[in-house]
C-alpha positions as CSV (number, residue, x, y, z in Angstrom):
1,M,-5.5,20.6,-7.2
2,T,-5.3,23.2,-4.4
3,S,-7.7,21.9,-1.8
4,F,-6.5,18.7,-0.1
5,P,-7.7,16.6,2.6
6,E,-6.5,17.3,6.2
7,Q,-3.4,16.2,7.5
8,L,-3.8,13.3,9.8
9,P,-1.5,12.1,13.0
10,H,1.2,10.0,12.0
11,G,4.7,8.3,13.2
12,D,8.1,8.7,11.9
13,L,9.6,7.6,8.9
14,T,11.8,4.4,9.7
15,E,14.1,2.6,7.5
16,V,12.9,-1.0,7.5
17,L,15.2,-2.5,5.0
18,P,18.2,-0.8,3.3
19,D,16.9,2.3,1.2
20,I,13.2,1.3,1.8
21,F,11.4,3.5,4.5
22,F,7.9,3.1,6.2
23,V,5.7,5.4,8.0
24,S,2.2,4.8,9.8
25,G,-0.6,7.1,10.3
26,Q,-4.2,7.5,10.8
27,S,-7.1,7.2,8.4
28,R,-10.8,8.3,8.7
29,P,-12.8,6.7,6.0
30,D,-16.7,6.4,5.7
31,F,-18.2,3.1,4.8
32,N,-21.8,2.8,4.6
33,G,-22.6,5.8,6.8
34,Q,-20.0,4.8,9.4
35,T,-16.8,6.7,10.1
36,F,-14.1,4.3,11.0
37,Q,-10.4,5.2,12.4
38,F,-7.5,3.0,11.7
39,S,-4.0,2.9,10.5
40,R,-2.6,2.9,6.9
41,N,1.1,2.9,6.0
42,M,3.2,4.7,3.3
43,T,6.4,3.1,1.7
44,V,9.2,5.1,0.4
45,I,11.5,3.5,-1.9
46,R,15.1,5.1,-2.7
47,D,17.1,4.5,-5.6
48,R,20.4,6.6,-5.5
49,D,19.2,10.2,-4.6
50,G,15.5,9.4,-6.0
51,L,12.4,8.7,-3.8
52,T,9.4,6.8,-4.9
53,L,6.3,7.2,-2.7
54,V,3.7,4.2,-2.6
55,N,0.3,4.3,-0.9
56,T,0.8,7.9,0.0
57,L,0.3,9.2,3.6
58,R,0.3,13.2,3.9
59,L,3.1,14.1,6.4
60,D,3.3,17.1,8.5
61,E,6.1,19.8,8.1
62,D,8.5,17.9,10.2
63,G,7.6,14.8,8.2
64,L,8.1,16.6,5.0
65,A,11.4,17.7,6.1
66,S,12.5,14.2,6.8
67,L,11.1,13.0,3.5
68,D,13.2,15.5,1.8
69,S,16.2,14.8,3.7
70,L,16.2,11.3,2.2
71,G,16.5,12.5,-1.5
72,T,14.4,14.0,-4.2
73,V,10.8,12.9,-4.6
74,R,10.5,11.5,-8.2
75,N,7.4,9.3,-8.4
76,V,4.0,8.7,-6.7
77,V,2.4,5.4,-7.0
78,R,-1.2,4.2,-6.3
79,L,-1.7,0.7,-6.1
80,G,-5.3,0.2,-4.9
81,A,-8.7,1.4,-6.1
82,F,-9.6,2.3,-2.4
83,H,-6.5,4.3,-1.6
84,G,-5.1,7.7,-3.2
85,R,-6.4,10.2,-0.5
86,D,-3.2,12.0,-0.5
87,D,-1.8,11.4,-3.8
88,A,-3.0,15.0,-5.4
89,F,-1.0,16.7,-2.3
90,Y,2.1,15.1,-3.3
91,L,1.6,15.4,-7.1
92,N,0.9,19.1,-6.5
93,R,3.9,19.6,-4.1
94,Y,6.6,17.7,-6.2
95,G,5.1,17.7,-10.1
96,V,6.4,14.2,-10.5
97,P,5.0,11.5,-12.6
98,F,1.8,9.5,-11.5
99,W,1.7,5.6,-11.6
100,A,-1.7,4.0,-11.2
101,C,-3.8,1.2,-12.5
102,P,-6.0,1.9,-15.6
103,G,-9.6,2.2,-14.5
104,V,-9.0,3.9,-11.0
105,D,-11.4,6.5,-9.8
106,F,-9.9,10.0,-9.1
107,Q,-11.3,12.6,-6.9
108,R,-9.1,15.5,-7.2
109,G,-8.0,15.9,-11.0
110,E,-5.3,13.4,-10.9
111,T,-4.2,12.1,-14.2
112,I,-2.1,8.9,-14.8
113,D,1.4,9.4,-16.3
114,S,2.6,6.0,-16.5
115,P,0.0,3.0,-16.3
116,L,0.8,0.2,-14.1
117,A,1.0,-3.1,-16.2
118,D,1.1,-6.6,-15.3
119,G,4.7,-8.0,-15.6
120,E,6.0,-4.6,-16.7
121,P,8.7,-2.5,-15.0
122,G,7.7,-0.1,-12.2
123,P,9.1,3.2,-11.4
124,S,12.3,1.7,-9.6
125,P,15.1,0.3,-11.8
126,D,14.5,-3.1,-9.9
127,S,10.9,-3.2,-9.8
128,S,8.0,-5.1,-11.6
129,V,4.2,-5.1,-11.4
130,F,1.7,-7.7,-10.6
131,I,-1.8,-6.8,-11.4
132,F,-4.9,-8.8,-10.1
133,Q,-6.6,-9.9,-13.2
134,T,-10.0,-11.3,-11.9
135,V,-11.0,-8.5,-9.8
136,S,-14.0,-6.1,-9.9
137,V,-11.8,-3.2,-8.8
138,P,-8.2,-2.5,-9.9
139,E,-5.4,-3.6,-7.7
140,A,-1.6,-3.9,-8.1
141,I,1.3,-5.2,-6.0
142,L,5.0,-3.8,-6.9
143,R,7.7,-6.3,-6.3
144,L,11.3,-5.0,-5.7
145,D,14.2,-7.3,-6.6
146,R,16.2,-6.7,-3.6
147,Q,16.8,-8.1,-0.3
148,G,15.3,-11.5,-1.6
149,G,12.2,-9.8,-2.9
150,V,10.0,-7.3,-1.4
151,L,6.4,-6.9,-2.2
152,V,4.7,-3.3,-1.6
153,A,1.0,-3.8,-1.3
154,S,-2.0,-1.8,-0.8
155,D,-5.3,-3.6,0.6
156,S,-4.9,-7.1,-1.1
157,L,-2.2,-8.3,1.3
158,Q,-2.0,-7.0,4.8
159,N,-0.5,-7.7,8.0
160,W,-2.5,-6.1,10.9
161,V,-1.6,-8.7,13.8
162,E,-3.6,-6.1,16.4
163,P,-4.9,-2.6,16.6
164,D,-2.4,0.1,17.0
165,E,-2.4,3.6,18.3
166,F,-4.3,4.9,15.3
167,F,-7.4,2.8,15.9
168,D,-10.4,4.0,17.8
169,E,-12.0,1.5,20.2
170,A,-15.2,1.1,17.9
171,S,-13.2,0.6,14.7
172,A,-11.0,-2.3,16.5
173,K,-13.8,-3.9,17.9
174,S,-15.6,-4.2,14.6
175,M,-12.6,-5.0,12.5
176,K,-11.7,-8.0,14.8
177,E,-15.0,-9.2,14.3
178,F,-14.6,-9.1,10.4
179,G,-11.1,-10.9,10.6
180,F,-8.8,-8.2,9.8
181,F,-6.3,-8.9,12.5
182,H,-4.4,-11.8,11.2
183,P,-0.7,-11.9,10.0
184,A,-0.1,-12.2,6.2
185,N,-3.9,-11.7,5.5
186,V,-5.6,-11.1,2.5
187,G,-7.7,-8.0,3.3
188,P,-11.2,-9.0,4.2
189,G,-12.7,-5.8,3.1
190,W,-10.9,-5.7,-0.2
191,R,-11.6,-9.6,-0.6
192,N,-15.5,-9.1,-0.2
193,A,-15.5,-5.8,-2.7
194,A,-12.9,-7.0,-5.2
195,Q,-14.0,-10.6,-5.4
196,P,-10.5,-12.1,-6.6
197,Q,-10.5,-15.6,-8.0
198,V,-8.0,-18.5,-7.3
199,S,-6.1,-18.1,-10.5
200,D,-4.9,-14.7,-9.3
201,F,-3.4,-16.3,-6.1
202,E,-1.9,-19.1,-8.1
203,R,0.0,-16.5,-10.0
204,L,0.9,-14.6,-6.9
205,K,2.5,-17.8,-5.6
206,T,5.0,-17.7,-8.4
207,L,6.4,-14.5,-7.3
208,D,9.9,-14.8,-5.2
209,F,9.8,-12.7,-2.2
210,K,10.9,-12.5,1.6
211,H,9.4,-9.3,3.0
212,L,5.8,-7.7,2.6
213,L,5.3,-3.9,3.2
214,S,1.5,-3.2,3.2
215,A,-0.7,-0.2,3.1
216,H,-2.3,-1.9,6.5
217,G,-0.3,-3.3,9.1
218,T,3.3,-3.7,10.3
219,P,6.0,-4.7,7.9
220,L,6.3,-8.7,7.6
221,L,10.1,-9.2,7.1
222,N,12.0,-12.4,6.1
223,D,9.3,-14.8,6.5
224,A,6.5,-13.1,4.3
225,Y,6.5,-16.0,1.6
226,S,5.7,-18.8,4.1
227,G,3.1,-16.4,5.9
228,V,1.5,-15.4,2.6
229,S,1.4,-19.1,1.4
230,A,-0.1,-20.4,4.5
231,T,-3.0,-17.8,4.2
232,L,-3.7,-18.7,0.7
233,E,-3.8,-22.3,1.4
234,D,-6.4,-21.8,4.4
235,L,-8.4,-19.5,2.4
236,Y,-8.2,-20.7,-1.2
237,G,-6.7,-24.1,-1.1
238,V,-3.6,-22.8,-3.3
C-alpha cells in the first residue's frame, strides 16, 4: 500500500456538532465511461483524544496538520461499497484498525480488522451500526448516541440541495436530471444499484436521530428525522 490516488481539492475541517468535524472535497469517479466531478465528505468523530475517520477524504498537508491537531487517529471506517478511495492512505499513515462491511471489494490491499455488524457497537463508545439487509451491495450507517442522535451515512442517505464548488457544470446538469439535488434524499445512484427494499427503511425509521452527516451534501442538523421520514413516505410509502 505505497501508491495512492492523487490528493484532490478540499475545504477546511469544521466542527459541525460538539466533537464532530466535517470536511468537503472533490471526487472524480468514472461511471460507464464518463468522468464525473462532484463533492464528497469526510466525518471525523472525536472521543476524548481519539479520532475516528468515516468516509475518508485525503487531505493536503495543511489539512492533515489540522486533523492531527484535533487528536490521535484511532479508527478508519468505510460505510459504503462505492467509497473507500482514500482508506488505504490513512491506514498506511496511521496504522489503525479498519472497520467495514463484509463483502466489500477492496482495490489497494485493505483488510477488515473489525467487521461492521447490524445492531452491534461501532468504533466510538456511543456508536451503533445499522446494516441494510436487502441490498445487493454492502451499505451501513453509523449512529452516534449524542446530541439527540447523529446518523453518519455514505450513499444511502444524502443531503445535496444544490451543486457546490466541487462540481463541474456537466456533472451538475446531469445529476440534476437524475434527481440528486433533494434534501434528506435516498441517493438515486445508490438506490438504482443497491435496490433496497421497504423493510430496510421501516427499520431505519425506528432509529432515534436529529442530525444527518452524509458522504454527499451538507450537514442536515436538528430536523433530519422529519426530513428523512418525508422522503421515505414519498419514495416508499413508509
